[in-house]
ROMIBA-262628 format. One record per atom (N, C-alpha, C): residue in one letter; x, y, z. Coordinates in pm, whole numbers, padded with zeros to 5 digits, always signed. Atoms other than C-alpha are relative to their C-alpha. Layout:
N
AXYZ...
END
This chain:
367
M+00085-00119+00000M+00000+00000+00000M+00089+00124+00000S-00090-00112+00015S+00181+00308-00126S-00038+00119+00087E+00042-00112-00084E-00020+00543+00100E+00055-00010+00142L-00048+00021-00136L+00133+00395+00418L+00150-00028+00002M-00138+00037-00029M+00491+00390+00544M+00006-00050+00143G-00004+00065-00130G+00588+00178+00844G+00117+00047+00085V-00105-00028-00097V+00786+00265+01156V-00011-00102+00112I-00007+00092-00113I+00887-00008+01401I+00097+00062+00100N-00077-00079-00096N+01005+00189+01702N+00034-00086+00122L-00046+00084-00111L+01212-00016+01948L+00063+00081+00112D-00072-00085-00094D+01348+00282+02141D-00052-00015+00143H+00058+00003-00134H+01106+00254+02434H-00013-00141+00056E+00015+00138-00046E+01111-00126+02456E+00122-00042+00081L-00109+00040-00087L+01323-00227+02752L+00032-00149-00018D-00043+00140+00015D+01521-00552+02748D-00036-00076+00127L+00054+00056-00123L+01305-00728+03007L+00000-00153+00004L+00003+00146+00005L+01360-01090+02906L+00126-00062+00061N-00114+00049-00078N+01661-01127+03136N+00108-00063-00088E-00108+00065+00074E+01911-01381+02998E-00021+00000-00151L+00028+00003+00144L+01738-01382+02659L+00035+00132-00068T-00036-00130+00057T+01824-01014+02613T+00136+00049+00051Y-00137-00038-00035Y+02180-01018+02747Y+00077+00048-00123F-00081-00025+00119F+02320-01012+02393F-00081+00051-00119R+00084-00046+00110R+02026-00888+02184R-00113+00086+00055C+00119-00075-00042C+01733-00647+02196C-00120-00094-00003G+00118+00086-00010G+01386-00785+02267G-00057-00039-00134A+00057+00029+00132A+01276-00764+01904A+00071-00113-00071A-00079+00106+00065A+01551-01011+01806A-00008-00133+00072V+00011+00126-00074V+01453-01281+02057V-00069-00106-00086P+00063+00107+00079P+01378-01614+01882P-00134-00042+00057F+00135+00037-00042F+01018-01737+01891F-00055-00104-00095A+00078+00098+00078A+00812-02035+01774A+00086-00086-00092G-00078+00098+00073G+01098-02252+01650G+00088+00052-00111R-00080-00048+00113R+01228-02040+01362R-00009+00150-00023Y+00024-00142+00023Y+01114-01678+01394Y+00068+00086+00106R-00037-00100-00101R+01214-01360+01580R-00124+00084+00028L+00120-00074-00036L+00964-01138+01758L-00034+00110-00100I+00026-00108+00095I+01006-00859+01504I-00063-00050-00130D+00052+00055+00127D+00904-01093+01219D-00150+00022-00015F+00145-00002+00008F+00536-01067+01307F-00051+00138-00043V+00044-00133+00041V+00488-00690+01287V+00058+00035-00137L-00060-00029+00130L+00729-00668+00992L-00074-00072-00111S+00077+00074+00100S+00536-00938+00806S-00138+00063-00021N+00129-00068+00014N+00207-00759+00879N+00013+00122-00090M-00023-00117+00085M+00353-00446+00720M+00027-00041-00144A-00031+00047+00135A+00492-00637+00423A-00125-00053-00068N+00124+00052+00058N+00156-00810+00373N-00094+00112-00041A+00079-00116+00041A-00001-00464+00353A+00067+00076-00115E-00072-00055+00115E+00247-00391+00069E+00056+00139+00026M-00069-00126-00029M+00421-00103+00244M+00137-00002-00068K-00124-00008+00078K+00717+00014+00036K+00117+00053+00082D-00104-00059-00084D+00911+00201+00306D-00026-00037+00145I+00013+00040-00140I+00967+00056+00654I+00131+00030+00072A-00118-00034-00080A+01208+00194+00915A-00007-00071+00134V-00013+00059-00132V+01329+00016+01228V+00091+00091+00082F-00077-00089-00087F+01442+00258+01501F+00058-00082+00115V-00069+00079-00102V+01701+00091+01725V+00097+00089+00076R-00093-00080-00080R+01920+00224+02006R+00114-00085+00056R-00102+00079-00070R+02111-00065+02169R-00012-00147-00038K-00006+00145+00020K+02215-00427+02122K-00072-00044-00128Y+00072+00029+00124Y+02106-00436+01759Y+00082-00079-00102R-00079+00079+00096R+02386-00643+01599R-00075-00123-00045S+00076+00121+00034S+02175-00961+01615S-00120+00033-00089L+00115-00041+00079L+01876-00775+01474L+00042+00033-00143M-00049-00033+00134M+02078-00639+01181M+00037-00126-00077D-00035+00127+00065D+02211-00987+01106D-00124-00073-00047H+00124+00070+00035H+01858-01124+01104H-00073+00068-00115L+00079-00072+00100L+01696-00853+00894L+00073+00014-00134G-00077-00018+00123G+01978-00802+00644G-00056+00114-00084E+00056-00100+00091E+01851-00612+00340E-00151-00011-00012G+00145+00013+00003G+01495-00729+00400G-00055-00091-00107R+00044+00084+00112R+01481-00990+00124R-00118-00092+00034P+00114+00090-00027P+01246-01239+00302P-00136+00071+00001W+00123-00078-00003W+00989-00957+00326W-00019+00080-00129D+00005-00070+00129D+01046-00838-00033D+00025+00150+00018L-00031-00140-00028L+01200-00515+00098L+00141+00038-00044D-00133-00032+00053D+01541-00533-00074D-00019+00071-00134R+00039-00076+00118R+01458-00256-00321R+00105+00107-00033K-00088-00109+00041K+01652+00002-00521K-00051+00132+00055R+00060-00120-00057R+01410+00270-00399R-00092-00043+00114G+00080+00037-00116G+01263+00249-00054G+00048-00132+00058G-00033+00129-00059G+01253-00084+00125G+00016+00010+00150L-00022+00009-00143L+01384-00163+00473L+00119+00087+00043F-00105-00086-00054F+01587+00088+00675F+00018-00030+00148I-00032+00018-00143I+01759+00009+01008I+00073+00126+00044L-00046-00134-00030L+01814+00346+01173L+00033+00018+00148P-00042-00036-00136P+02018+00393+01492P+00001+00152+00013P-00001-00145-00017P+02022+00744+01645P+00134+00059-00044D-00121-00072+00041D+02273+01000+01520D+00047+00083+00118W-00050-00069-00118W+02490+01120+01808W+00091+00118-00035N-00101-00097+00041N+02695+01373+01607N-00051+00143-00015D+00057-00134+00014D+02459+01672+01603D+00007+00072+00134S-00018-00070-00127S+02576+01906+01878S-00115+00092+00034S+00115-00087-00025S+02265+02121+01837S-00125-00075+00041D+00117+00084-00030D+02031+01830+01909D-00032+00004+00149T+00044-00006-00140T+01836+01890+02231T-00114-00097+00027S+00112+00092-00017S+01578+01616+02179S+00041-00121+00084H-00023+00115-00086H+01541+01311+02403H-00098-00111-00036G+00092+00111+00019G+01374+00969+02405G-00016-00038-00145D+00019+00040+00140D+01220+00839+02085D-00017+00121-00092L+00003-00121+00083L+01175+01199+01966L+00138+00029-00059Q-00135-00016+00054Q+01552+01203+01922Q+00015-00083-00128H-00002+00084+00120H+01516+00914+01677H-00074+00068-00114L+00082-00059+00104L+01242+01092+01488L+00068+00124-00059R-00067-00121+00050R+01434+01419+01465R+00123-00035-00084N-00125+00033+00069N+01760+01254+01358N-00023-00072-00132N+00028+00076+00123N+01588+01056+01082N-00116+00060-00077L+00107-00068+00075L+01355+01316+00930L+00012-00027-00149D-00018+00029+00143D+01506+01232+00590D-00083-00120-00044F+00080+00118+00036F+01332+00894+00599F-00144+00041-00031F+00139-00042+00020F+00993+01063+00629F-00013+00095-00119N+00010-00100+00107N+01065+01348+00388N+00019-00062-00138R-00025+00062+00130R+01192+01120+00111R-00110-00098-00040G+00106+00095+00031G+00908+00871+00137G-00120+00067-00063K+00115-00057+00072K+00612+00928-00094K-00133-00025+00071A+00125+00030-00071A+00353+00781+00145A-00048+00121+00078K+00059-00115-00069K+00116+01031+00304K-00042-00032+00144F+00043+00040-00133F+00041+00830+00619F+00107-00087+00066I-00096+00075-00081I+00247+00672+00899I-00074-00109+00077L+00045+00103-00093L+00183+00339+01068L+00116-00028+00095H-00104+00007-00103H+00382+00334+01393H-00029-00119+00091S+00022+00121-00081S+00434+00013+01595S+00125-00034+00078G-00110+00065-00069G+00650-00166+01847G+00010-00144-00046S-00016+00140+00038S+00741-00535+01846S-00050-00098+00104Q+00033+00089-00111Q+00610-00674+02175Q-00139-00063-00011H+00136+00054+00016H+00251-00739+02061H-00004-00088-00124L+00006+00096+00110L+00230-01053+01849L-00144-00012-00047C+00137-00001+00053C-00072-01043+01620C+00005-00015-00151K+00013+00006+00146K-00197-01067+01261K-00095+00110-00047V+00086-00111+00037V-00350-00723+01217V+00004+00023-00151D+00010-00040+00141D-00473-00641+00867D+00013+00152-00005F-00023-00144-00002F-00318-00296+00835F-00076+00073-00110C+00081-00063+00106C-00506-00229+00511C-00140+00031+00052D+00133-00022-00057D-00836-00272+00692D+00003+00111+00105A-00014-00104-00102A-00715-00057+00983A+00015+00138-00066F-00019-00127+00069F-00607+00215+00738F-00130+00050-00062N+00130-00039+00057N-00943+00215+00560N-00093+00052+00110Y+00079-00045-00115Y-01110+00248+00902Y+00043+00141+00042H-00052-00133-00035H-00885+00546+00979H-00054+00107-00094K+00050-00099+00098K-00989+00722+00660K-00151+00020+00013E+00145-00011-00017E-01358+00646+00714E-00036+00089+00119K+00027-00077-00121K-01344+00799+01062K+00044+00145-00013G-00051-00135+00014G-01160+01107+00940G+00072+00047+00125A-00063-00027-00130A-00955+01090+01259A+00137+00063-00017D-00138-00049-00005D-00636+01273+01352D+00096-00116+00017V-00083+00118-00026V-00498+00941+01474V-00094-00117+00031T+00075+00122-00033T-00629+00583+01495T+00090-00092+00079L-00073+00092-00085L-00514+00357+01777L-00055-00141-00019I+00041+00140+00015I-00523-00022+01736I+00003-00067+00137Y+00011+00064-00131Y-00643-00218+02038Y-00070-00134-00014T+00072+00125-00006T-00777-00556+02137T-00066-00012+00136K+00074+00021-00125K-01031-00653+02401K+00026-00143+00047V-00037+00133-00049V-00903-00944+02612V-00105-00053+00095D+00099+00064-00087D-01130-01191+02788D+00055-00023+00140Q-00063+00027-00129Q-00883-01271+03065Q+00131+00077+00010L-00121-00079-00021L-00624-01026+03194L+00109-00085+00064E-00115+00075-00050E-00277-01171+03258E+00105+00100+00052P-00104-00091-00052P+00031-01029+03438P+00071+00082-00108E-00070-00074+00105E+00189-00931+03105E-00081+00119-00051H+00082-00113+00041H-00105-00696+03044H+00015+00120+00093D-00007-00108-00100D-00028-00489+03355D+00068+00126-00051P-00065-00124+00046P+00219-00248+03187P-00071+00067-00117C+00061-00052+00122C-00010-00195+02887C-00097+00114+00029L+00100-00106-00008L-00211+00121+02832L-00138-00055-00037R+00138+00041+00028R-00591+00089+02820R-00073+00116-00068L+00078-00100+00072L-00841+00271+02598L-00146-00004+00044E+00144-00015-00018E-01187+00401+02682E-00057+00035-00137V+00054-00017+00135V-01386+00366+02360V-00150+00017+00007G+00143-00025+00002G-01729+00515+02305G-00071-00076-00110E+00079+00069+00102E-02011+00380+02090E+00028+00054-00139D-00034-00058+00130D-01898+00614+01813D+00136-00045-00051G-00130+00050+00043G-01564+00430+01795G+00115+00095+00027L-00104-00097-00031L-01368+00727+01933L+00051-00021+00143V-00064+00018-00130V-01126+00722+02226V-00030+00120+00088S+00031-00108-00094S-01241+00924+02527S+00107+00013+00109N-00103-00008-00102N-00951+00837+02760N+00106-00108-00024I-00112+00094+00007I-00612+00664+02773I+00060-00007+00139H-00042+00010-00140H-00506+00527+03112H+00070-00132+00028H-00072+00119-00042H-00332+00254+03311H-00082-00086+00096E+00082+00077-00092E-00626+00101+03499E+00008-00149-00036K-00036+00138+00032K-00525-00265+03522K-00119-00093-00018D+00116+00088+00013D-00879-00408+03539D-00079+00028-00127H+00072-00034+00123H-00979-00259+03203H+00046-00093-00113P-00037+00103+00099P-00990-00509+02911P+00049+00052-00135N-00038-00052+00132N-00917-00275+02614N+00150+00032-00002I-00146-00011-00001I-00543-00324+02559I+00047+00074-00125Y-00061-00071+00112Y-00368-00065+02344Y+00123-00077-00046M-00103+00088+00054M-00134-00260+02114M+00123+00074-00052E-00117-00082+00038E+00120+00022+02065E+00013+00011-00152M+00004-00021+00145M+00014+00072+01703M-00096+00114-00029F+00091-00108+00038F-00128+00389+01554F+00027+00043-00143I-00006-00052+00136I-00198+00546+01215I-00025+00150+00005M+00011-00146+00000M-00153+00918+01146M+00048+00054-00133E-00048-00067+00121E-00116+01147+00848E+00144+00048+00022K-00141-00032-00016K+00256+01205+00789K+00022+00149+00028K-00018-00144-00020K+00228+01584+00767K-00035+00038+00143F+00041-00031-00137F+00040+01603+01097F+00096-00063+00101F-00096+00069-00085F+00279+01351+01253F+00127+00083+00017L-00123-00078-00006L+00584+01563+01167L-00022+00133+00069E+00032-00123-00073E+00412+01878+01293E+00002-00025+00150Q+00002+00034-00142Q+00356+01706+01628Q+00140-00031+00051V-00138+00027-00039V+00717+01585+01636V+00073+00131+00028R-00068-00129-00017R+00847+01940+01592R-00054+00075+00123H+00060-00068-00115H+00603+02077+01850H+00051-00060+00131C-00046+00066-00122C+00705+01819+02110C+00146+00032+00030I-00142-00030-00020I+01077+01879+02057I+00018+00144+00046A-00010-00141-00037A+01029+02256+02080A-00039+00024+00145H+00046-00016-00138H+00859+02208+02418H+00073-00092+00097G-00084+00079-00089G+01128+01979+02560G-00057-00136+00037D+00058+00132-00028D+00922+01658+02544D+00095-00111-00044S-00091+00112+00026S+01076+01310+02516S-00062-00114-00079Y+00061+00118+00059Y+00824+01049+02398Y-00125+00038-00079F+00105-00048+00090F+00593+01096+02104F-00139-00039+00046F+00137+00041-00032F+00294+00886+02205F-00049+00065+00129R+00040-00057-00129R+00289+01006+02565R-00028+00150-00011D+00008-00145-00002D+00344+01374+02491D-00087+00059-00110A+00078-00055+00111A+00171+01421+02155A-00142-00055-00004I+00132+00062+00011I-00123+01182+02188I-00068-00017+00135Q+00064+00029-00128Q-00190+01063+02541Q-00031+00127+00079K+00023-00122-00077K-00148+01401+02712K-00092+00098-00072N+00076-00094+00081N-00330+01577+02429N-00129-00060-00055H+00112+00073+00061H-00617+01332+02372H-00130+00081-00002H+00122-00082-00002H-00886+01592+02460H-00009+00091-00122N-00003-00093+00113N-00777+01807+02164N+00012-00071-00134L-00013+00077+00123L-00752+01527+01907L-00123-00086-00023K+00102+00099+00034K-01005+01318+01724K+00070-00134-00016I-00072+00127-00004I-00877+00971+01813I-00097-00115-00021A+00083+00117+00028A-01040+00666+01654A+00065-00124+00060A-00049+00126-00055A-01006+00313+01792A-00039-00114-00093Y+00024+00116+00087Y-00969+00013+01560Y+00016-00126+00083E-00006+00121-00082E-01052-00315+01734E+00048-00118-00082Y-00054+00121+00060Y-00844-00617+01642Y-00052-00120+00079K+00066+00112-00066K-01010-00953+01716K+00069-00134-00021G-00069+00125+00026G-00752-01213+01616G+00095-00040+00112Y-00100+00047-00097Y-00461-01388+01789Y+00079+00117+00054H-00078-00108-00062H-00278-01164+02035H+00076-00054+00120A-00082+00034-00116A+00007-01214+02280A+00096+00116+00026V-00096-00103-00040V+00222-00967+02473V+00124-00069+00055I-00125+00059-00047I+00588-01064+02519I+00083+00110+00064N-00074-00105-00071N+00737-00838+02786N+00066-00051+00128S-00068+00061-00115S+00885-01083+03040S+00034-00144-00036V-00033+00141+00022V+01043-01428+03059V-00123-00086+00017E+00119+00080-00027E+00720-01563+03205E-00100+00007-00116S+00094-00012+00111S+00504-01425+02922S+00057-00066-00126Y-00062+00067+00114Y+00754-01549+02663Y-00018-00152+00009Y+00010+00145-00021Y+00753-01899+02809Y-00144-00048-00016K+00140+00042+00004K+00377-01920+02852K-00056+00007-00142N+00057-00016+00134N+00284-01785+02508N+00069-00089-00103S-00068+00093+00090S+00548-02000+02339S-00063-00139+00009L+00054+00135-00017L+00418-02325+02486L-00147-00009-00037E+00141+00002+00041E+00058-02224+02416E-00015-00023-00150L+00006+00028+00144L+00145-02254+02046L-00005-00150-00028L+00013+00144+00018L+00155-02631+02100L-00146-00042-00012C+00143+00022+00025C-00224-02606+02099C-00026+00031-00147P+00019-00023+00143P-00317-02647+01730P-00085+00123-00032K+00086-00116+00026K-00587-02380+01754K+00079+00130+00008N-00081-00121-00014N-00344-02116+01879N+00100+00013-00115Y-00098-00002+00107Y-00083-02213+01620Y-00064+00044-00132K+00068-00036+00124K-00332-02189+01334K-00043+00146+00000N+00043-00140-00008N-00464-01853+01457N+00114+00096-00026L-00114-00088+00020L-00113-01707+01451L+00055-00009-00141F-00070+00019+00127F+00008-01853+01122F-00092-00019-00121K+00088+00021+00115K-00302-01902+00905K-00014+00129-00082E+00029-00109+00092E-00402-01680+00612E+00128+00072-00044R-00115-00078+00047R-00131-01412+00571R+00129-00059+00056P-00124+00066-00043P+00227-01547+00588P+00079+00081+00100V-00099-00063-00087V+00485-01473+00856V+00136-00039-00056N-00129+00026+00063N+00824-01441+00689N+00114+00018+00100T-00118-00009-00087T+01168-01479+00847T+00124-00025-00085K-00126+00025+00070K+01533-01514+00754K+00007-00146-00044I-00001+00135+00057I+01577-01817+00529I+00132-00070+00033K-00118+00083-00023K+01815-02092+00634K-00028-00139-00058Y+00019+00128+00067Y+01860-02406+00427Y+00067-00111+00081E-00053+00111-00078E+01900-02714+00644E-00078-00127-00033A+00065+00129+00024A+01819-03082+00617A-00119-00019+00093P+00110+00031-00092P+01497-03218+00768P+00053-00061+00130T-00040+00058-00128T+01509-03329+01128T+00011-00152-00012K-00023+00144+00001K+01646-03681+01181K-00039-00059+00135Y+00045+00068-00123Y+01474-03906+01436Y+00065-00138+00007L-00065+00130-00018L+01686-04195+01563L-00100-00102+00054D+00089+00107-00048D+01535-04531+01662D-00039+00020+00147S+00027-00020-00143S+01556-04427+02028S-00082+00124+00029A+00070-00127-00019A+01365-04100+01972A-00146-00022+00034S+00144-00004-00033S+01023-04029+02121S-00040+00146+00012V+00041-00140+00003V+00852-03698+02043V-00152+00007+00007N+00144-00010-00021N+00507-03600+02167N-00039+00146+00023N+00057-00134-00017N+00310-03274+02132N+00109+00106+00006S-00112-00094+00001S+00615-03070+02036S+00014+00064-00138L-00029-00072+00123L+00722-02820+01773L+00150-00009-00025V-00141+00026+00028V+01052-02924+01612V+00036+00059-00136A-00044-00062+00125A+01229-02713+01349A+00092-00095-00076N-00084+00086+00082N+01447-02854+01071N+00144+00002+00049G-00140+00008-00033G+01809-02960+01108G+00033-00064+00133C-00025+00062-00130C+01767-03134+01444C+00035-00148-00015I-00023+00144-00011I+01890-03481+01542I-00052-00042+00137I+00068+00035-00125I+01666-03640+01804I+00024-00149+00031G-00021+00138-00044G+01776-03950+01993G-00063-00028+00135G+00060+00016-00132G+01599-03889+02326G-00150+00024-00002K+00143-00019-00016K+01252-03808+02455K-00033+00148+00011V+00040-00141+00002V+01083-03474+02385V-00151+00007+00017E+00142-00013-00027E+00743-03381+02532E-00036+00146+00025N+00054-00135-00025N+00544-03055+02520N+00109+00106-00006S-00114-00091+00008S+00848-02861+02403S+00015+00057-00140I-00031-00064+00127I+00978-02635+02126I+00150-00007-00023L-00140+00012+00037L+01308-02714+01953L+00026+00081-00126F-00036-00081+00114F+01468-02460+01720F+00093-00078-00093R-00082+00065+00102R+01691-02538+01422R+00130-00056+00059G-00131+00055-00028G+01990-02766+01460G+00025-00050+00141V-00017+00052-00136V+01927-02894+01814V+00036-00148-00006R-00039+00140-00008R+02092-03225+01904R-00037-00054+00137V+00045+00064-00125V+01926-03445+02166V+00055-00142+00001Q-00065+00129-00004Q+02143-03743+02259Q-00091-00109+00061K+00078+00114-00049K+02013-04089+02350K-00015+00007+00153G+00027+00003-00143G+01852-04118+02691G-00037+00134+00060A+00036-00133-00050A+01799-03741+02728A-00151+00017+00000K+00143-00024-00010K+01454-03620+02832K-00025+00150+00014I+00034-00142+00001I+01310-03276+02755I-00151+00013+00016T+00143-00017-00028T+00972-03169+02900T-00031+00146+00025N+00048-00137-00024N+00787-02837+02888N+00113+00103-00012S-00119-00085+00010S+01098-02660+02762S+00012+00060-00140I-00029-00069+00127I+01222-02427+02486I+00151-00008-00021I-00142+00023+00030I+01556-02525+02328I+00032+00072-00130M-00027-00082+00119M+01700-02269+02088M+00111-00059-00085Q-00081+00049+00111Q+01923-02308+01786Q+00136-00055+00045K-00131+00064-00012K+02222-02546+01789K+00039-00036+00143C-00032+00052-00133C+02196-02649+02153C+00028-00150-00009V-00032+00142-00006V+02338-02991+02242V-00037-00050+00140I+00045+00059-00126I+02169-03201+02511I+00066-00138+00013G-00078+00122-00014G+02398-03476+02640G-00084-00121+00040E+00068+00125-00032E+02307-03839+02704E-00052+00000+00144N+00064+00019-00131N+02067-03904+02993N-00020+00131+00078A+00030-00128-00065A+02033-03533+03071A-00152+00017+00011V+00143-00023-00025V+01695-03421+03210V-00026+00149+00005I+00036-00142+00005I+01540-03083+03129I-00151+00012+00015E+00144-00019-00022E+01201-02967+03260E-00024+00146+00038N+00034-00140-00025N+01048-02617+03254N+00124+00090-00012V-00127-00069+00020V+01368-02470+03109V-00001+00071-00137I-00027-00068+00128I+01463-02218+02837I+00151+00003-00019L-00141-00006+00036L+01804-02272+02676L+00016+00091-00120D-00028-00087+00112D+01927-01988+02459D+00095-00070-00098K-00079+00061+00107K+02135-02053+02145K+00135-00053+00048D-00136+00053-00015D+02449-02267+02146D+00035-00041+00143V-00027+00051-00135V+02414-02404+02500V+00037-00147-00009N-00044+00139-00002N+02599-02730+02563N-00024-00057+00139L+00033+00062-00128L+02448-02942+02840L+00066-00138+00005P-00073+00128-00007P+02680-03230+02945P-00093-00117+00035P+00079+00118-00036P+02555-03589+02995P-00033-00004+00149D+00042+00030-00137D+02365-03684+03310D-00032+00124+00084R+00037-00119-00075R+02289-03324+03411R-00150+00013+00009M+00142-00021-00019M+01947-03223+03544M-00027+00148+00023L+00044-00138-00016L+01785-02880+03502L-00152+00001+00013V+00144-00002-00024V+01438-02828+03650V-00041+00138+00049G+00055-00128-00041G+01252-02498+03669G-00143-00014+00046D+00140-00001-00042D+00907-02398+03787D-00089+00028-00120V+00093-00019+00112V+00603-02403+03559V-00024+00148-00027K+00028-00142+00016K+00543-02032+03623K+00127+00084-00009R-00127-00071+00006R+00911-01930+03650R+00107-00094-00055P-00093+00096+00059P+01122-02131+03403P+00146+00036+00030F-00145-00016-00018F+01495-02181+03450F+00059+00039-00135V-00051-00052+00127V+01680-01979+03184V+00151-00004-00001I-00145+00005+00019I+02033-02041+03054I+00037+00091-00117A-00037-00099+00100A+02201-01759+02860A+00071-00062-00119K-00061+00041+00125K+02342-01790+02508K+00145-00045+00017S-00138+00051+00008S+02660-01994+02446S+00057-00047+00133S-00048+00048-00129S+02678-02127+02802S+00039-00149-00010T-00038+00141-00013T+02857-02455+02882T-00009-00036+00147L+00024+00034-00141L+02740-02621+03202L+00085-00118+00044
END
């Protein structure tokens, strides 16, 4: 859709996944056997045929850059436009901006050169399959200054606590934005705004010493804006803690949840060519998600194995997430555990975590 340009703003997203974010930002954390968290919002934008997409990053973005590359899996490796990974520019001595407004000010060229007339702004922590074309049409129908995308949850979970909530009237307009934890309308950190108006608000906020665009331009000013609310009704998960990551990952072992996340529009990711998984005669796998390139000689139950995992004979893995190229030694026992990439677990070792608080081992550890 040539009328929309995408912004994936990671500046305000803290690295709250403990060991999983020691060496990477949250958007680069692996998920669902072969993906990264950023793949979902980026694929939603690509499926809406956006020609220009910027990723605003501030820290620990080497892994993210390696994953995204030139954007080929999302058809964003273009001569004009495409995917832009934009760290802040620290060399302007006259720059007095702060927070994510600093990113916006330092990268005004991205907005000025793009031909799209509207901005779709998003983070990466809300996993969903929003149809941005439908949301954009809703925005135009409402004639709103800004449209916020939200979902109404049936059961509030701890990961919803930090999320903003929206009060939505019968006319589909937002009357209030707040942090009341018992309210079910979860703001998904996605909004649509006309580019010209967006840049006007950026300049106004910077001139008044503000730091964060959504808080200072929209939330604090909601009485003076016509704010529409687009309700999303599909699969939704918030990944903002180790506990929410673990829980929402294992819930994908339910076929209904998996189909809701991956059906219809595709989710693209970095392509890696590996052989199919090899199951030895001693292997036993039940209710698990296993990526390609693995060699399984032990027992795997209710678990997720990423690419290239090796499970030796006699090893047992239960309710666990094993990331790329981990090696599980003979007769080792793992239960309620998350192993980051390249972890080597020796034979006969036992790692047991709690169902609600999994045991996490950082990347490239040898125990």
